[in-house]
KOLMI-939919 format. One record per residue (C-alpha): residue number from 0; residue in one letter; x, y, z. Coordinates in Angstrom, 3 decimals, decimal comma. Each point is the difference from the previous one (the first is absolute). Layout:
N
site seq: NUM | type: A | px: X | py: Y | pz: Z $
...
This chain:
120
site seq: 0 | type: M | px: -17,671 | py: 17,992 | pz: 11,773 $
site seq: 1 | type: T | px: -0,821 | py: -1,164 | pz: -3,730 $
site seq: 2 | type: Q | px: -2,889 | py: -2,307 | pz: -0,696 $
site seq: 3 | type: E | px: 2,610 | py: -2,870 | pz: -1,041 $
site seq: 4 | type: Q | px: 1,688 | py: 0,164 | pz: 3,391 $
site seq: 5 | type: G | px: -2,759 | py: 0,405 | pz: 2,455 $
site seq: 6 | type: N | px: -3,218 | py: -1,319 | pz: -1,544 $
site seq: 7 | type: G | px: 1,028 | py: -1,834 | pz: -3,109 $
site seq: 8 | type: P | px: -0,994 | py: -3,526 | pz: -0,633 $
site seq: 9 | type: G | px: 3,371 | py: -1,418 | pz: 1,451 $
site seq: 10 | type: A | px: -0,032 | py: 2,075 | pz: 3,220 $
site seq: 11 | type: G | px: -2,691 | py: -2,217 | pz: 1,904 $
site seq: 12 | type: R | px: 1,860 | py: -3,129 | pz: -0,922 $
site seq: 13 | type: R | px: 3,535 | py: 1,126 | pz: 1,069 $
site seq: 14 | type: S | px: -1,400 | py: 1,196 | pz: 3,385 $
site seq: 15 | type: D | px: -1,837 | py: -3,067 | pz: 0,554 $
site seq: 16 | type: E | px: 3,400 | py: -2,098 | pz: -1,025 $
site seq: 17 | type: A | px: 1,708 | py: 1,919 | pz: 2,591 $
site seq: 18 | type: V | px: -2,260 | py: -0,582 | pz: 2,788 $
site seq: 19 | type: L | px: -0,211 | py: -3,556 | pz: -0,854 $
site seq: 20 | type: L | px: 3,798 | py: -0,313 | pz: -0,079 $
site seq: 21 | type: V | px: 0,449 | py: 1,445 | pz: 3,427 $
site seq: 22 | type: A | px: -2,855 | py: -2,113 | pz: 1,254 $
site seq: 23 | type: G | px: 1,733 | py: -3,277 | pz: -1,454 $
site seq: 24 | type: A | px: 3,278 | py: 1,050 | pz: 1,510 $
site seq: 25 | type: V | px: -1,694 | py: 0,592 | pz: 3,316 $
site seq: 26 | type: D | px: -1,668 | py: -3,546 | pz: -0,086 $
site seq: 27 | type: L | px: 3,325 | py: -1,745 | pz: -0,973 $
site seq: 28 | type: V | px: 1,625 | py: 1,687 | pz: 3,029 $
site seq: 29 | type: L | px: -2,547 | py: -0,958 | pz: 2,373 $
site seq: 30 | type: E | px: -0,287 | py: -3,415 | pz: -1,288 $
site seq: 31 | type: Q | px: 3,988 | py: -0,401 | pz: 0,503 $
site seq: 32 | type: A | px: -0,330 | py: 1,528 | pz: 3,553 $
site seq: 33 | type: E | px: -2,879 | py: -2,569 | pz: 0,983 $
site seq: 34 | type: G | px: 2,114 | py: -2,820 | pz: -1,145 $
site seq: 35 | type: A | px: 2,990 | py: 1,314 | pz: 1,892 $
site seq: 36 | type: L | px: -1,934 | py: 0,295 | pz: 3,354 $
site seq: 37 | type: R | px: -1,345 | py: -3,696 | pz: -0,768 $
site seq: 38 | type: R | px: 3,285 | py: -1,202 | pz: -0,089 $
site seq: 39 | type: V | px: 1,118 | py: 1,739 | pz: 3,195 $
site seq: 40 | type: R | px: -3,106 | py: -0,971 | pz: 1,835 $
site seq: 41 | type: S | px: 0,841 | py: -3,654 | pz: -1,144 $
site seq: 42 | type: L | px: 3,602 | py: 0,379 | pz: 0,990 $
site seq: 43 | type: L | px: -0,848 | py: 1,195 | pz: 3,611 $
site seq: 44 | type: G | px: -2,480 | py: -2,745 | pz: 0,574 $
site seq: 45 | type: R | px: 2,961 | py: -2,544 | pz: -0,629 $
site seq: 46 | type: S | px: 0,842 | py: -2,107 | pz: 3,183 $
site seq: 47 | type: D | px: 3,607 | py: -0,297 | pz: -1,133 $
site seq: 48 | type: L | px: 0,656 | py: 3,718 | pz: -0,545 $
site seq: 49 | type: G | px: 3,082 | py: -0,046 | pz: 2,227 $
site seq: 50 | type: D | px: 1,547 | py: -2,988 | pz: -1,746 $
site seq: 51 | type: L | px: -0,854 | py: 1,704 | pz: -3,346 $
site seq: 52 | type: A | px: 1,919 | py: 3,223 | pz: 1,210 $
site seq: 53 | type: Q | px: 2,843 | py: -2,129 | pz: 1,077 $
site seq: 54 | type: E | px: 0,043 | py: -1,541 | pz: -3,292 $
site seq: 55 | type: V | px: 0,130 | py: 3,509 | pz: -2,029 $
site seq: 56 | type: R | px: 2,717 | py: 1,111 | pz: 2,379 $
site seq: 57 | type: R | px: 2,056 | py: -3,011 | pz: -0,909 $
site seq: 58 | type: D | px: -0,406 | py: 0,364 | pz: -3,671 $
site seq: 59 | type: L | px: 0,769 | py: 3,638 | pz: 0,163 $
site seq: 60 | type: V | px: 3,346 | py: -0,800 | pz: 2,036 $
site seq: 61 | type: L | px: 0,700 | py: -2,616 | pz: -2,497 $
site seq: 62 | type: R | px: -0,411 | py: 2,317 | pz: -3,044 $
site seq: 63 | type: G | px: 2,143 | py: 2,628 | pz: 1,799 $
site seq: 64 | type: R | px: 2,874 | py: -2,612 | pz: 0,330 $
site seq: 65 | type: H | px: -0,131 | py: -0,849 | pz: -3,615 $
site seq: 66 | type: S | px: -0,038 | py: 3,739 | pz: -1,190 $
site seq: 67 | type: G | px: 3,526 | py: 0,203 | pz: 0,738 $
site seq: 68 | type: L | px: -0,125 | py: 2,844 | pz: 2,316 $
site seq: 69 | type: D | px: 2,670 | py: -0,260 | pz: 2,804 $
site seq: 70 | type: P | px: -1,661 | py: 1,032 | pz: 3,298 $
site seq: 71 | type: A | px: 3,067 | py: 0,790 | pz: 1,777 $
site seq: 72 | type: R | px: 0,529 | py: 2,813 | pz: -2,591 $
site seq: 73 | type: V | px: -3,259 | py: 1,318 | pz: 0,281 $
site seq: 74 | type: V | px: -0,336 | py: 0,046 | pz: 3,918 $
site seq: 75 | type: S | px: 2,924 | py: 1,387 | pz: 1,670 $
site seq: 76 | type: A | px: 0,198 | py: 1,068 | pz: 3,631 $
site seq: 77 | type: E | px: 1,132 | py: 3,660 | pz: -1,264 $
site seq: 78 | type: S | px: -2,665 | py: 2,112 | pz: -1,749 $
site seq: 79 | type: H | px: 1,148 | py: 1,539 | pz: -3,495 $
site seq: 80 | type: L | px: 0,649 | py: 3,728 | pz: 1,324 $
site seq: 81 | type: E | px: 1,990 | py: -1,224 | pz: 3,039 $
site seq: 82 | type: L | px: 2,011 | py: -2,125 | pz: -2,334 $
site seq: 83 | type: L | px: 0,668 | py: 3,187 | pz: -2,330 $
site seq: 84 | type: A | px: 0,681 | py: 2,199 | pz: 3,071 $
site seq: 85 | type: R | px: 2,594 | py: -2,409 | pz: 1,264 $
site seq: 86 | type: R | px: 1,551 | py: -0,375 | pz: -3,292 $
site seq: 87 | type: A | px: 0,270 | py: 3,945 | pz: -0,408 $
site seq: 88 | type: R | px: 1,658 | py: 0,234 | pz: 3,624 $
site seq: 89 | type: E | px: 2,401 | py: -2,797 | pz: -1,233 $
site seq: 90 | type: R | px: 1,099 | py: 1,973 | pz: -2,996 $
site seq: 91 | type: E | px: 0,259 | py: 3,204 | pz: 1,805 $
site seq: 92 | type: R | px: 2,245 | py: -1,411 | pz: 2,572 $
site seq: 93 | type: R | px: 2,133 | py: -1,344 | pz: -2,760 $
site seq: 94 | type: G | px: 0,214 | py: 3,331 | pz: -1,717 $
site seq: 95 | type: G | px: -2,018 | py: -1,212 | pz: -3,169 $
site seq: 96 | type: P | px: -2,716 | py: 1,882 | pz: -1,769 $
site seq: 97 | type: V | px: -2,614 | py: 1,041 | pz: 2,401 $
site seq: 98 | type: G | px: -2,656 | py: 0,919 | pz: -2,401 $
site seq: 99 | type: P | px: -1,943 | py: 2,935 | pz: -1,275 $
site seq: 100 | type: G | px: 0,343 | py: 3,063 | pz: 1,945 $
site seq: 101 | type: G | px: 3,270 | py: -0,964 | pz: 1,615 $
site seq: 102 | type: A | px: 1,542 | py: -2,313 | pz: -2,495 $
site seq: 103 | type: R | px: 3,869 | py: -0,271 | pz: -0,085 $
site seq: 104 | type: D | px: 1,831 | py: -1,303 | pz: -3,168 $
site seq: 105 | type: A | px: 1,073 | py: -3,490 | pz: 0,807 $
site seq: 106 | type: E | px: 3,344 | py: 0,604 | pz: -1,870 $
site seq: 107 | type: S | px: 1,180 | py: 3,254 | pz: 1,437 $
site seq: 108 | type: G | px: -2,011 | py: 0,231 | pz: 3,198 $
site seq: 109 | type: A | px: -1,266 | py: 3,626 | pz: -0,815 $
site seq: 110 | type: P | px: -3,326 | py: 1,218 | pz: 0,374 $
site seq: 111 | type: G | px: -2,124 | py: -0,443 | pz: -3,145 $
site seq: 112 | type: D | px: -2,603 | py: 2,415 | pz: -1,187 $
site seq: 113 | type: G | px: -3,011 | py: -2,182 | pz: 1,497 $
site seq: 114 | type: R | px: -0,822 | py: -1,742 | pz: -3,411 $
site seq: 115 | type: G | px: 1,333 | py: -3,378 | pz: 1,079 $
site seq: 116 | type: G | px: 2,606 | py: -0,329 | pz: -2,831 $
site seq: 117 | type: P | px: 3,739 | py: 0,794 | pz: 0,066 $
site seq: 118 | type: G | px: 1,033 | py: 3,043 | pz: -1,866 $
site seq: 119 | type: R | px: -3,752 | py: 1,148 | pz: -0,871 $
């Protein structure tokens, strides 16, 4: 190690600065955590906590309604994989393409090469 890197005039200041930087970051994190704990403690001490939870729930449901999302399309009685399996069985029964591994050409009904496309 050369004298400039390890024992030079700027070496002590750089290491001091690194230690102070880390100490400052730790202090900032602890201060934020303390503030968050104070807020949680004051929230838990409220007598209207149930009412507050209901108000938050209503607000979130209202936001969901205004998002344009159609709940009927999201929540279906049939899981996604069950729906895909049912569609594959229907296609197989009609003689359409089955899919990779046992694909049939939709036009000729001849077995395909398993890559899913006609004539490939």
